[in-house]
C-alpha positions in Angstrom: 22.9 28.6 -81.4 23.8 29.9 -78.6 23.9 34.3 -78.7 27.7 34.3 -78.7 27.8 32.4 -81.8 25.2 34.4 -83.4 26.3 37.9 -82.2 29.9 37.2 -83.0 29.3 35.4 -86.8 26.7 38.4 -87.9 29.2 41.3 -86.5 32.3 39.5 -88.5 29.8 38.9 -91.8 26.9 41.4 -91.9 28.7 44.7 -90.2 30.6 46.0 -86.8 27.3 46.9 -84.8 25.0 43.8 -86.1 25.6 40.7 -83.5 25.3 43.9 -81.0 21.6 45.1 -82.8 20.8 41.2 -82.0 21.3 40.5 -78.9 19.1 44.7 -78.1 22.3 46.3 -77.5 21.1 49.3 -80.3 23.4 52.5 -79.2 26.3 50.0 -78.8 25.3 48.9 -81.9 24.4 52.4 -84.2 27.7 53.3 -82.6 29.6 50.7 -84.6 27.7 50.9 -87.2 27.8 54.8 -87.6 32.4 54.7 -86.3 33.0 51.3 -89.4 30.6 53.9 -92.6 32.5 57.4 -90.8 35.7 55.9 -91.5 34.9 53.3 -95.1 34.1 56.5 -95.7 36.6 58.8 -95.6 38.7 56.8 -96.5 36.3 56.2 -100.1 36.6 59.5 -100.8 40.5 60.0 -100.9 39.9 56.4 -103.1 37.5 59.2 -105.2 40.2 61.7 -105.3 42.7 59.6 -106.7 40.7 58.1 -108.8 39.5 61.9 -110.2 43.3 63.3 -110.2 44.3 60.0 -112.3 41.0 60.6 -114.9 41.7 63.9 -114.9 45.4 63.2 -116.3 43.8 60.7 -119.2 41.8 63.4 -120.1 44.1 66.2 -120.4 47.0 64.0 -122.6 49.4 64.2 -119.2 49.0 59.8 -119.0 48.5 57.8 -122.9 46.0 55.3 -123.2 49.0 53.3 -121.9 47.7 50.5 -119.3 51.1 50.0 -118.3 51.5 53.5 -117.7 47.7 53.5 -116.1 48.5 51.0 -113.8 51.9 52.8 -112.9 50.3 55.9 -111.8 47.4 54.0 -110.2 50.4 52.2 -107.7 51.8 55.8 -107.4 49.2 57.8 -105.8 47.8 54.7 -104.6 51.3 54.5 -102.7 51.3 58.1 -101.6 48.2 58.4 -101.0 48.7 55.0 -97.9 51.4 56.9 -96.6 49.4 60.7 -96.4 47.4 59.1 -94.3 44.5 56.4 -95.3 46.6 53.7 -94.1 45.6 54.9 -90.4 42.3 54.9 -91.8 42.1 51.8 -92.9 43.6 50.5 -89.3 40.1 51.9 -87.7 37.6 50.9 -89.7 39.6 47.5 -89.6 39.8 47.8 -85.3 36.3 48.6 -84.8 35.2 45.8 -87.0 37.5 43.0 -84.4 36.6 45.5 -81.7 32.0 44.7 -82.6 33.1 41.0 -82.8 35.0 40.4 -80.2 32.5 42.8 -77.4 29.5 41.6 -79.5 30.6 37.6 -78.0 31.7 39.6 -74.6 27.7 40.3 -74.3 26.4 37.1 -75.7 28.2 34.7 -73.5 26.7 37.2 -70.9 23.7 36.8 -71.9 24.3 33.3 -72.2 25.3 32.9 -68.4 21.7 34.8 -67.9 19.9 32.5 -70.1 21.6 28.8 -69.0 20.8 30.8 -64.9 17.8 30.9 -64.9 16.6 28.2 -66.6 18.7 26.1 -63.2 16.4 28.7 -61.0 13.0 28.0 -62.8 10.4 25.9 -61.3 10.1 23.2 -62.4 
């Protein structure tokens, strides 16, 4: 399997930066991985805040133990959170992942060309 394909698949299905790590570009791998983890962590922090508000409302009796009412409140709180900027974090995470995939494929293609050139120039 070509390095470009392997690196792209690793970045797509394992984690952003894993294709770079495979290609021995450890600094780039670390940058993509840290960016993805940070954006995902901030997104999860906002989700946890929504969950805590809803659970507190349930515990204090503001929300009844009715699944329809709770589901409506989850939808309302989630919509408000997205409107307040969580969508930017989600798009940032997705964008980081896509750039990592494209960059790892680009670097893999470059290494594939170098390997082919080295094989053609090798003494026979």
